[in-house]
C-alpha angles and dihedrals in degrees: 000000000000118000116242116228121197122230110276097024122126125247135176119228137146090013097301142076123262140186115232112235126214093249089071125116129193092261097040128036121203106209139185120199113254105267091005132121134250088261088070097052115135138183117232126189110213091202090064104026133051109255122173135176111256142197122204110261116252119244117270113243091215093059098079125170134192131257092290095054099090096046094046093049093047094050093043089052095048093047088054095056110110100170111059119203094212127091091272097066096172098053093083093055105042124094097229131076105221120218114244092250089055089064091066096080088045092053090048091050095050090058092061125081090211110025114233113168139165106202109194106161117153123275113286098017094108111263091160090057091046092052091044091052091054092045095049091047094050091048093046092051093046092243088123129031101188140024134212122186115197112201144138112289092243090061098044097092092047090053089049091052093046094050093045099040100040105026106024092238113141108206127182119230113238104193136138088262095051107034096085091054092046094048092052089067096053126108119237109291093004121135118222087228088063094046095048113046094191119045140166109211131194109236090213092053098044097049092073112105097246097050095035093060093047091049094050092049094050101026116148119248092248122055128179117194114199120206086010093179089073090057098062131069134211117243091256094053116122115254095241099050120120092240090052092051091052091046092053089052094050093047088058092046092048092046091082102086091202095058120102110228128189116187113196125193138133090210108048092159113058092179096272114101094203092055090051091049091049089052091052089047090062089059092051126337092232091066091062090064108027122109102251091195091064123088092239092049093051091046091053092048092047090063092060108025131073122176122162136167123222090255088061094059106024087098114022137174093024132136087266087065090058098266121138094237144357097253092118096034115143123198116195117206103228114159106269096223148339118253108218124200123174112206124191135207135186127225120252113245093255091049091046090053092049092050092049092050091047091050090049091050092047091047091052091049094050092047093048093045091051089070094048100062143285094281092053091046093055092047090051091046095055090043090054093049091048090051095048096045094048092047091052089047103055143313091256094052089047093051092049093047092049091053096044128082115243115257088226094057093086093054117124094202142023090253092053090048089056092047092051099038103042102064094056097045106033131058107228115191088219103044112168086234137342090223111116093004095108097065115113109260122233126246102190116104103172087219130127114356093020106182097031091050091049093051091048091052091047090052091050090048092053090051090050092052090053091058096065115123135050095282095068099015101068092173088065090046090053090049091054090051094051094043090054090054092049093047091048088055090054098257127142106209137198116217112208120206132180099225138043095232090054093051092048091046092052093047090053094047095046097044128078121243111246093195097054091028087232111163118233121240092251097058138265095280096053116098116204126191135165128224118192141154090276086082125070116245091258092048090052092057090046091051091052091049089049089053092051092046093048092052087052129181096310107127089216094052117104135196127215119184119194110199144165123223090278082093097043094092134049101351114109113218103162095112094061106028137042108176136054129209117194100209091172121035115234114226091225113055092211087074090059090053090050091051093049090046091066090074103018098077144094110309096037106134095205119082091215128039115212117224121188120186116197116204136171113248093201109024093096096235116055099057092051094048090047094049099043104034115014099045093042089053092050092051093051091049091049091050096046102029091232137074119260114202117233109230109255096231091051093050091047091050091057095046090046089055090051092051092046090052091048093050091046089052087052090061102032105027124227094333098129133031115234096233090054097051117111093227092053095044091052094047095044092046091053091046095049093047094048094043094048089049091051091049092050091046091051092048091053094044093051089054095038096046099036112148104270103143092088117046118213088240089063091050091047092053093052093043090053090049093050093048091048091055101036106023134245139252095275093054092048093049092051090048094051095046095047096041096047092043091052092046094054102265120149111230126194131177111251095222092210132130094284113072114228098028112130143169130233132201111206101187091112096049124100116290091240091060093046090051091051093049096048097080091049100049102020130268093258092060090055096041094050093037093234117176114265110219115225112200137186091217107088092212100085134160128239110293093027129099128220117217092239128110094242096057111113092230092053090046092052092049092047092049091053093048093047095047091050092048094052093047108062089183092059115123124238133021116346109191095182124054133180094233138039142164114204127183108211144154089229090090133047095195131037106278128189122207119201126197104208128187116208126196120205132199109213126196107195122183115227139172089265097046135277119338117211116209138173119211138173136221134180124214138179117228124179137185137184123231129004120346093244091054097033119172102202121220126218117262090253092052090049093052091047089063089071088071094053113118127207112255096187138011121271113218110244096231092048090049092052092049091049092048094047093054094046093049090048091058099044091100087076092065095049091100092056093047091052093046090051089050090054089049090052090049091054091049091049092051090050090050092052091049092047094054092047097036096123092073123051089193094064096048101041108110095014111153136173121192127185112229116228137260104034116219118246101211097173141013122193126182120207114200124195112251120259093007104090086205111203123236114249 
């Protein structure tokens, strides 16, 4: 008859010790290695394999360590925990250390039976991490069994990397480019959404009828929607629009009241109240109708909506938040501000002449087409805008546009001409996708004069090509000047362009020529690369990493990235770049904010991000766009602290008026000033009124809907609990410094802006540690013994390590230290030991410190029934005197012993005798250890109930039981100095 082992008990099998998990049955044990992670879980059949009950081996009195041994072993053990016993089960196993403010959406989510959240924190605060925390917690607790992320195709691979790297969630990409491969592996009648539990799906791919219906039928029970504002439509939106198609999909997904839904967007309010209400209606239908000015309406919204500015979280859990002290205060290093500088340039005479001739041609075409019909007029209009924008961009973009047929030329109607022409020539804040929008538009229409028009365009194109280079292209010359100044100040800038030909042209002009060994204008140590829509999203990331690697570690090396707006959304570039140059003005200022947001975000090491906007003083367009749109947007953001989107139709109205004025000037000369024209005055008046209304509405909503459902005191309590169980930054830093120092690492202070940052060379450490570190920092760093930077800021770049327990470098070091400590036969240096006898003046009476590992069996109610879990915790307990007459210290006093230093040597033989006698008497404290375990279990149960207190249903039946016996991992005796106190 097979023995039955309870969940949490220890067994020995396959030459190692395991913890029995709740999924076990008498004929099959589901086991996790002691101290291991869920990735190492195995099934063992007692009928076929030797399985025995086990107790954790007691420490050996001969294996004595020094004063650091206890602290190193405790931290190494806690870092290794991957199954936390507290209410946030996933925090122990993820590879990111969340900021305290990022726990707020998680706390809100755990108080809901079915999680419905709209996360609208400002750009750069970390909405992806907040959504990932909720997803990983729901999956860890069994509240969700599958995950779907709906996002733009350009962001899919980044979401995949974030989920895998930070949260250990492997999600399959479901895109137009991958679906055929995925479907080939399906069984007959099987949906790929059944085969793959976690998926990242392109919103543009899934909205088609065939895939939409399949997705809705087999949709996972947890859905995250990125950039959710692009997936809803205002009530006046046409039925066939892309936003409307996405909205119809999400309404069907949200219709299941049991489905968890997280909507993520920094701009929940696009300026249209009905679109905002429709977005809220996806969270819960009642929010689409409730009076948000009423107390009850605000209370309902507060349970589901979180929207904070940087100023709200830059300093958090301080006395200003209502806490009694600043002991848990967290200061997040966002850049304090953006430094704007608008720089002008004038056209060279030859370029001026080309622009005038092009304006005259475009004006003639628009005038002639106006008499031919509405379709022809709209085709000519989009052709004229394409021509003007490309000419202002660069000679190469102009030449390509002049030689390319307009996308609108094939239109059968005026409406179709608008649909085809607008995306390539305007800058909508809510583009369906940025993919393909950076190609140079065409200007040829093949209408009217036909051959004569073609020859005129060809002649203009040839003239444009001849203007390449800084002698005739003074815009390029100005860029070189400003880039040199940025580089001289130590900046690494990104140059944003509107069109692919412009980006490629700039990269060529700014780079050196390896074949001729011609040096580029920015210097030999400046690396320049271009990223455009010609690359896939993954290739873009690879190109950026290549640029960073090529620049290398040389302090004098500089990086310049030339990019189109394919990088203006979603991609985080703050680790490699710290300045932005707008080479081409966007015609919607929201796009400028998106560009700048790639570097102005959490993790940016500079306190101030430099922004240079280049504009033509005499090209007739740039100065007007800058004055009317860009500067107005900046001022609103400065006043409110957040960006307020300009409505697309309003922005388009203003730019249309500018173009009309420019074309009119082409026919009639300088007869009328732009700002005095009726068309402009009407458009600008409408824009300013609508924009000011949107800004005022946003200001009120930020105050009205400020996050008040979770008080900072509640967050502080949970942060303190997490740090007590898993450790904080100070403990991790001490551990890394002492462990690496003992193992032969060479540590040096970094000397940067953050005190306490340091570097470590590990070439002299044991081979096993170097092998473990290689995957985390890169093999080349280990092979060439490059310094590994250790930073207090958790947002680190590749090859750096954050001083947080979840960092892979810290995990590898802790694993090495723990394994060596538990194996007294291990070769080489062993910084941590399970025993120690220290003579110190920190105690007046012999004091014994015990490092105890507790295992807990948790029964957590969920929507699908009870979930059985096993978790671990490590605690320090200390007593004065003999074990049989123990006087127990408080937890704080026990922890303080870790800082005790030896004031005199303890003879080895005396230490062994002392340790032997203490270990022999530990049975007498078993009762206290078990009672403390029961106390911890009660506190854990209270913590779970506290976090979930808003719903009786999800706390009813919650139980936490301490598994016996507890494991004594370490025992350390502290003797008072100069007393030689005998062991009783």
